[in-house]
SEPA-441301 format. One record per residue (C-alpha): residue number from 0; residue in one letter; z, x, y. Coordinates in nm, 4 decimals, decimal comma, m for minus. Layout:
(NUM A (Z X Y))
...
END
This chain:
(0 X (0,0000 0,0000 0,0000))
(1 X (m0,1025 0,1406 0,3361))
(2 X (0,1338 0,1413 0,6279))
(3 X (0,0166 m0,0271 0,9451))
(4 X (m0,0220 0,2154 1,2370))
(5 X (0,2406 0,1700 1,5122))
(6 X (0,1598 m0,1135 1,7541))
(7 X (0,1923 0,1129 2,0576))
(8 X (m0,0673 0,3518 1,9159))
(9 X (m0,3020 0,0687 1,8154))
(10 X (m0,2709 m0,0775 2,1658))
(11 X (m0,3632 0,2529 2,3355))
(12 X (m0,6549 0,3221 2,1020))
(13 X (m0,7793 m0,0367 2,1231))
(14 X (m0,7655 m0,0242 2,5033))
(15 X (m0,9578 0,3062 2,5159))
(16 X (m1,2236 0,1746 2,2754))
(17 X (m1,2643 m0,1353 2,4916))
(18 X (m1,2509 0,0376 2,8312))
(19 X (m1,5059 0,3042 2,7370))
(20 X (m1,7203 0,0790 2,5151))
(21 X (m1,6805 0,3242 2,2260))
(22 X (m1,7513 0,0903 1,9328))
(23 X (m2,0067 m0,1893 1,9263))
(24 X (m2,0897 m0,4468 1,6599))
(25 X (m2,2867 m0,2878 1,3777))
(26 X (m2,1953 0,0719 1,4649))
(27 X (m2,1740 0,3234 1,1825))
(28 X (m1,8996 0,5786 1,2460))
(29 X (m1,8648 0,9050 1,0566))
(30 X (m1,5210 1,0571 1,1099))
(31 X (m1,4727 1,4290 1,0535))
(32 X (m1,1310 1,4768 0,8924))
(33 X (m0,9599 1,8137 0,8708))
(34 X (m0,6491 1,6902 0,6938))
(35 X (m0,4268 1,7390 0,9982))
(36 X (m0,1995 1,4761 1,1468))
(37 X (m0,4368 1,3875 1,4295))
(38 X (m0,7478 1,3247 1,2197))
(39 X (m0,5558 1,1405 0,9456))
(40 X (m0,3874 0,9245 1,2129))
(41 X (m0,7258 0,8390 1,3613))
(42 X (m0,8515 0,7535 1,0114))
(43 X (m0,5592 0,5119 0,9614))
(44 X (m0,6203 0,3516 1,3005))
(45 X (m0,9953 0,3092 1,2523))
(46 X (m0,9432 0,1632 0,9040))
(47 X (m0,6977 m0,0876 1,0465))
(48 X (m0,9337 m0,1788 1,3310))
(49 X (m1,2271 m0,2123 1,0912))
(50 X (m1,0323 m0,4794 0,9019))
(51 X (m0,8765 m0,6602 1,1997))
(52 X (m1,0881 m0,6040 1,5126))
(53 X (m1,3321 m0,8725 1,6292))
(54 X (m1,6117 m0,6124 1,6206))
(55 X (m1,7633 m0,5305 1,2824))
(56 X (m1,8407 m0,1630 1,2165))
(57 X (m1,8808 0,0731 0,9212))
(58 X (m1,6583 0,3761 0,8704))
(59 X (m1,7326 0,6884 0,6705))
(60 X (m1,5284 1,0058 0,6336))
(61 X (m1,6334 1,3661 0,5852))
(62 X (m1,4183 1,6743 0,5354))
(63 X (m1,4922 1,9293 0,8072))
(64 X (m1,3103 2,2219 0,6458))
(65 X (m1,4413 2,3126 0,2992))
(66 X (m1,1152 2,4924 0,2194))
(67 X (m0,8970 2,1817 0,2408))
(68 X (m0,6197 2,1939 m0,0167))
(69 X (m0,6556 1,9580 m0,3101))
(70 X (m0,3384 1,7702 m0,2111))
(71 X (m0,4875 1,6922 0,1306))
(72 X (m0,8178 1,5889 m0,0269))
(73 X (m0,6324 1,3481 m0,2586))
(74 X (m0,4430 1,2083 0,0419))
(75 X (m0,7718 1,1423 0,2231))
(76 X (m0,9177 0,9689 m0,0830))
(77 X (m0,6035 0,7602 m0,1157))
(78 X (m0,6518 0,6283 0,2385))
(79 X (m1,0278 0,5836 0,2314))
(80 X (m1,1840 0,3728 m0,0393))
(81 X (m1,5356 0,2467 0,0368))
(82 X (m1,5619 m0,1289 m0,0038))
END
């Protein structure tokens, strides 16, 4: 079971996406994930928004560092399951 990102963080990200028109209906987003806290947090937030936002968009993930430890790779796969 995934944890929901904190409301305060979702509010700030949602506001920035809206204010700067970052995501539009039908967009296909490819997120580069290093395994660090910032990129994994953004992955959690975008997954949540993909399920709950009024705008429909696709989300893909790619590892940007080929030397990511196996434990981090498993963590990324645990959080991202294509539907």
